[in-house]
C-alpha positions as CSV (number, residue, x, y, z in Angstrom):
1,X,46.5,12.5,-27.3
2,X,44.7,12.0,-24.0
3,X,44.0,8.5,-22.9
4,X,40.5,8.8,-21.5
5,X,38.1,11.7,-21.3
6,X,38.1,12.8,-17.7
7,X,38.6,16.4,-18.8
8,X,37.2,18.4,-21.6
9,X,39.4,19.5,-24.5
10,X,41.5,22.7,-24.3
11,X,41.4,23.1,-20.6
12,X,37.6,23.3,-20.0
13,X,36.2,22.2,-16.7
14,X,36.2,18.4,-16.0
15,X,33.1,16.5,-17.2
16,X,30.8,14.8,-14.7
17,X,30.1,11.1,-14.9
18,X,26.9,11.4,-17.0
19,X,28.7,13.6,-19.6
20,X,31.6,11.1,-19.7
21,X,29.2,8.2,-20.2
22,X,27.4,10.1,-23.0
23,X,30.7,10.8,-24.8
24,X,31.8,7.2,-24.6
25,X,28.5,5.5,-25.3
26,X,28.5,5.7,-29.1
27,X,32.2,4.9,-29.6
28,X,31.9,1.8,-27.4
29,X,28.7,0.6,-29.0
30,X,30.1,1.1,-32.6
31,X,33.5,-0.5,-31.6
32,X,32.1,-3.7,-30.3
33,X,29.1,-4.0,-32.7
34,X,31.2,-3.5,-35.9
35,X,34.0,-5.7,-34.5
36,X,31.6,-8.7,-34.1
37,X,29.8,-7.9,-37.3
38,X,33.1,-7.9,-39.2
39,X,33.7,-11.5,-38.0
40,X,30.3,-12.6,-39.3
41,X,30.5,-10.8,-42.6
42,X,34.0,-12.3,-43.4
43,X,32.8,-15.7,-42.3
44,X,29.8,-15.4,-44.7
45,X,32.1,-14.4,-47.6
46,X,34.1,-17.6,-46.9
47,X,31.2,-20.0,-46.8
48,X,29.8,-19.9,-43.3
49,X,26.3,-18.2,-43.2
50,X,25.7,-18.9,-39.4
51,X,25.9,-15.3,-38.2
52,X,23.7,-14.1,-41.1
53,X,21.1,-16.8,-40.5
54,X,21.0,-15.7,-36.8
55,X,20.6,-12.0,-37.7
56,X,24.0,-11.1,-36.3
57,X,25.2,-9.2,-39.4
58,X,22.9,-6.3,-38.3
59,X,24.2,-2.9,-37.4
60,X,21.6,-2.8,-34.7
61,X,23.6,-2.8,-31.5
62,X,20.8,-4.5,-29.5
63,X,21.5,-7.7,-31.5
64,X,25.0,-7.8,-30.1
65,X,24.7,-6.3,-26.6
66,X,26.0,-8.4,-23.7
67,X,24.4,-6.9,-20.5
68,X,27.6,-7.4,-18.6
69,X,30.3,-6.6,-21.2
70,X,28.5,-3.9,-23.2
71,X,26.6,-2.1,-20.4
72,X,27.7,-2.9,-16.8
73,X,31.5,-3.2,-17.2
74,X,32.0,0.0,-19.3
75,X,29.8,2.1,-17.0
76,X,31.7,0.9,-13.9
77,X,35.0,1.6,-15.6
78,X,34.0,5.0,-16.7
79,X,32.7,5.9,-13.2
80,X,35.9,4.5,-11.5
81,X,38.7,5.5,-13.9
82,X,37.1,7.6,-16.6
83,X,37.9,5.0,-19.3
84,X,35.5,2.7,-21.0
85,X,36.1,-0.9,-22.2
86,X,33.7,-3.7,-23.0
87,X,32.7,-6.6,-25.3
88,X,29.7,-7.9,-27.1
89,X,28.2,-11.3,-27.5
90,X,30.6,-13.3,-29.8
91,X,29.3,-13.8,-33.3
92,X,28.9,-17.6,-33.9
93,X,31.2,-19.0,-36.6
94,X,31.1,-22.6,-37.7
95,X,34.7,-23.0,-38.9
96,X,33.9,-26.4,-40.4
97,X,31.7,-24.6,-43.0
98,X,34.5,-22.4,-44.2
99,X,35.8,-23.3,-47.6
100,X,39.4,-23.5,-46.3
101,X,39.1,-23.8,-42.5
102,X,42.7,-23.0,-41.5
103,X,43.3,-20.2,-43.9
104,X,39.8,-18.7,-43.6
105,X,39.9,-18.9,-39.7
106,X,42.8,-16.5,-39.8
107,X,40.8,-14.1,-42.0
108,X,37.7,-14.3,-39.9
109,X,39.6,-13.7,-36.7
110,X,41.6,-10.8,-38.1
111,X,38.4,-9.1,-39.4
112,X,37.4,-7.8,-35.9
113,X,40.7,-6.1,-35.0
114,X,41.0,-4.8,-38.6
115,X,37.5,-3.2,-38.2
116,X,38.6,-1.5,-35.0
117,X,41.7,-0.1,-36.7
118,X,39.6,1.4,-39.5
119,X,37.2,2.8,-36.9
120,X,40.1,4.4,-35.0
121,X,41.1,6.2,-38.2
122,X,37.4,7.3,-38.8
123,X,37.2,8.7,-35.2
124,X,40.5,10.5,-35.8
125,X,38.8,12.2,-38.8
126,X,35.9,13.1,-36.5
127,X,38.3,14.6,-34.0
128,X,40.1,16.6,-36.8
129,X,36.7,18.0,-37.9
130,X,36.0,19.1,-34.3
131,X,39.3,20.8,-34.0
132,X,38.8,22.7,-37.2
133,X,35.3,23.8,-36.0
134,X,36.5,24.8,-32.5
135,X,36.8,28.5,-32.9
136,X,33.5,28.9,-34.8
137,X,31.2,26.4,-33.1
138,X,32.8,25.2,-29.8
139,X,29.5,23.8,-28.6
140,X,29.5,21.3,-31.6
141,X,33.3,21.0,-31.8
142,X,34.0,19.9,-28.2
143,X,31.7,16.8,-28.2
144,X,33.2,15.8,-31.6
145,X,36.7,16.1,-30.2
146,X,36.0,14.2,-27.1
147,X,34.0,11.5,-28.9
148,X,36.9,11.3,-31.4
149,X,39.4,10.8,-28.6
150,X,37.2,8.1,-27.0
151,X,36.7,6.4,-30.4
152,X,40.4,6.3,-31.1
153,X,41.4,4.9,-27.8
154,X,38.6,2.3,-27.4
155,X,39.1,0.9,-30.9
156,X,42.9,0.7,-30.5
157,X,42.6,-1.0,-27.2
158,X,40.1,-3.5,-28.6
159,X,42.3,-4.1,-31.6
160,X,45.4,-4.7,-29.5
161,X,43.8,-6.8,-26.8
162,X,42.1,-9.1,-29.3
163,X,45.4,-9.6,-31.1
164,X,47.0,-11.2,-28.0
165,X,47.8,-14.8,-29.1
166,X,45.7,-16.5,-26.4
167,X,42.6,-18.4,-27.4
168,X,39.7,-17.6,-27.4
169,X,40.9,-14.1,-28.4
170,X,41.2,-13.3,-32.1
171,X,45.0,-13.5,-31.8
172,X,44.6,-17.0,-30.5
173,X,42.4,-18.0,-33.5
174,X,45.1,-16.5,-35.8
175,X,47.8,-18.4,-34.0
176,X,45.7,-21.6,-34.4
177,X,45.5,-21.1,-38.1
178,X,49.2,-20.4,-38.5
179,X,50.6,-23.1,-36.1
180,X,51.2,-26.6,-37.3
181,X,48.3,-28.9,-36.6
182,X,50.2,-30.8,-33.9
183,X,49.8,-27.7,-31.7
184,X,46.0,-27.7,-32.0
185,X,45.4,-29.9,-28.9
186,X,47.6,-27.6,-26.8
187,X,45.6,-24.5,-27.9
188,X,42.3,-26.3,-27.2
189,X,43.5,-27.0,-23.7
190,X,44.5,-23.3,-23.2
191,X,41.2,-21.9,-24.5
192,X,39.0,-22.6,-21.4
193,X,41.6,-20.7,-19.3
194,X,42.3,-17.9,-21.9
195,X,40.1,-15.2,-20.4
196,X,41.4,-16.0,-16.9
197,X,44.9,-15.5,-18.2
198,X,43.9,-12.2,-19.7
199,X,42.2,-11.0,-16.5
200,X,45.2,-12.2,-14.5
201,X,47.4,-10.0,-16.7
202,X,45.1,-7.1,-16.1
203,X,45.2,-7.6,-12.3
204,X,49.0,-7.6,-12.1
205,X,49.5,-4.8,-14.6
206,X,51.0,-7.0,-17.2
207,X,48.5,-6.1,-19.9
208,X,49.2,-2.4,-19.4
209,X,53.0,-3.1,-19.5
210,X,52.6,-5.0,-22.8
211,X,50.1,-2.8,-24.6
212,X,50.7,0.7,-23.4
213,X,53.9,1.2,-25.5
214,X,52.1,-0.1,-28.6
215,X,49.0,2.1,-27.9
216,X,51.2,5.2,-27.5
217,X,53.1,4.4,-30.7
218,X,50.0,3.9,-32.8
219,X,48.2,7.0,-31.4
220,X,51.3,9.0,-32.2
221,X,51.2,7.8,-35.8
222,X,47.5,8.6,-36.1
223,X,48.2,12.0,-34.5
224,X,50.8,12.8,-37.1
225,X,48.7,11.5,-39.9
226,X,45.7,13.7,-39.1
227,X,47.6,16.6,-37.5
228,X,46.1,15.9,-34.0
229,X,47.6,16.9,-30.6
230,X,49.6,14.1,-29.1
């Protein structure tokens, strides 16, 4: 399965930048919108209505868009490397309102990556439909295949990155819920530096080294499950 969408499926000519942006736009918007919405929905089920009261459970992407993370960064990455990645405005969660804060914090944090995994499977189905239609309707099938590829990759990347056990990422929240309370002050000290650590790992190639084997492994499983080319 191709990582990125620089070239059209089945050996067609490479796409231009605008075509690439068009293919990646919907998968990226859905990936980040439903990721954040999942956090808010699970929080509401466990006693915290903050996101719902602020209108953040909506499927309207404009309620979740961060101008930098949702628009500018993905476009720059697509133009430079043919691969989109981004983030939305975090959904506010008041952990003090959760019925069982430590347990429920884990569930709220895990909801976002879980939503991305489900979406990756849904996009695999879209890609499969496109492949089945390729001979009869290539003009419909090719966009479905390319969007499916993009949807699988962006959702798996978001899932895996967010599971890194560094606060404020979802993995850090899960770690905070699992770790003994005596470690809470340490995690609180790490949190302001968390994103700097992540960007540092990206800059030195550490994130790629850590995540690429996992990404390839999961995409190969999805490929076998849906009968997709890997």
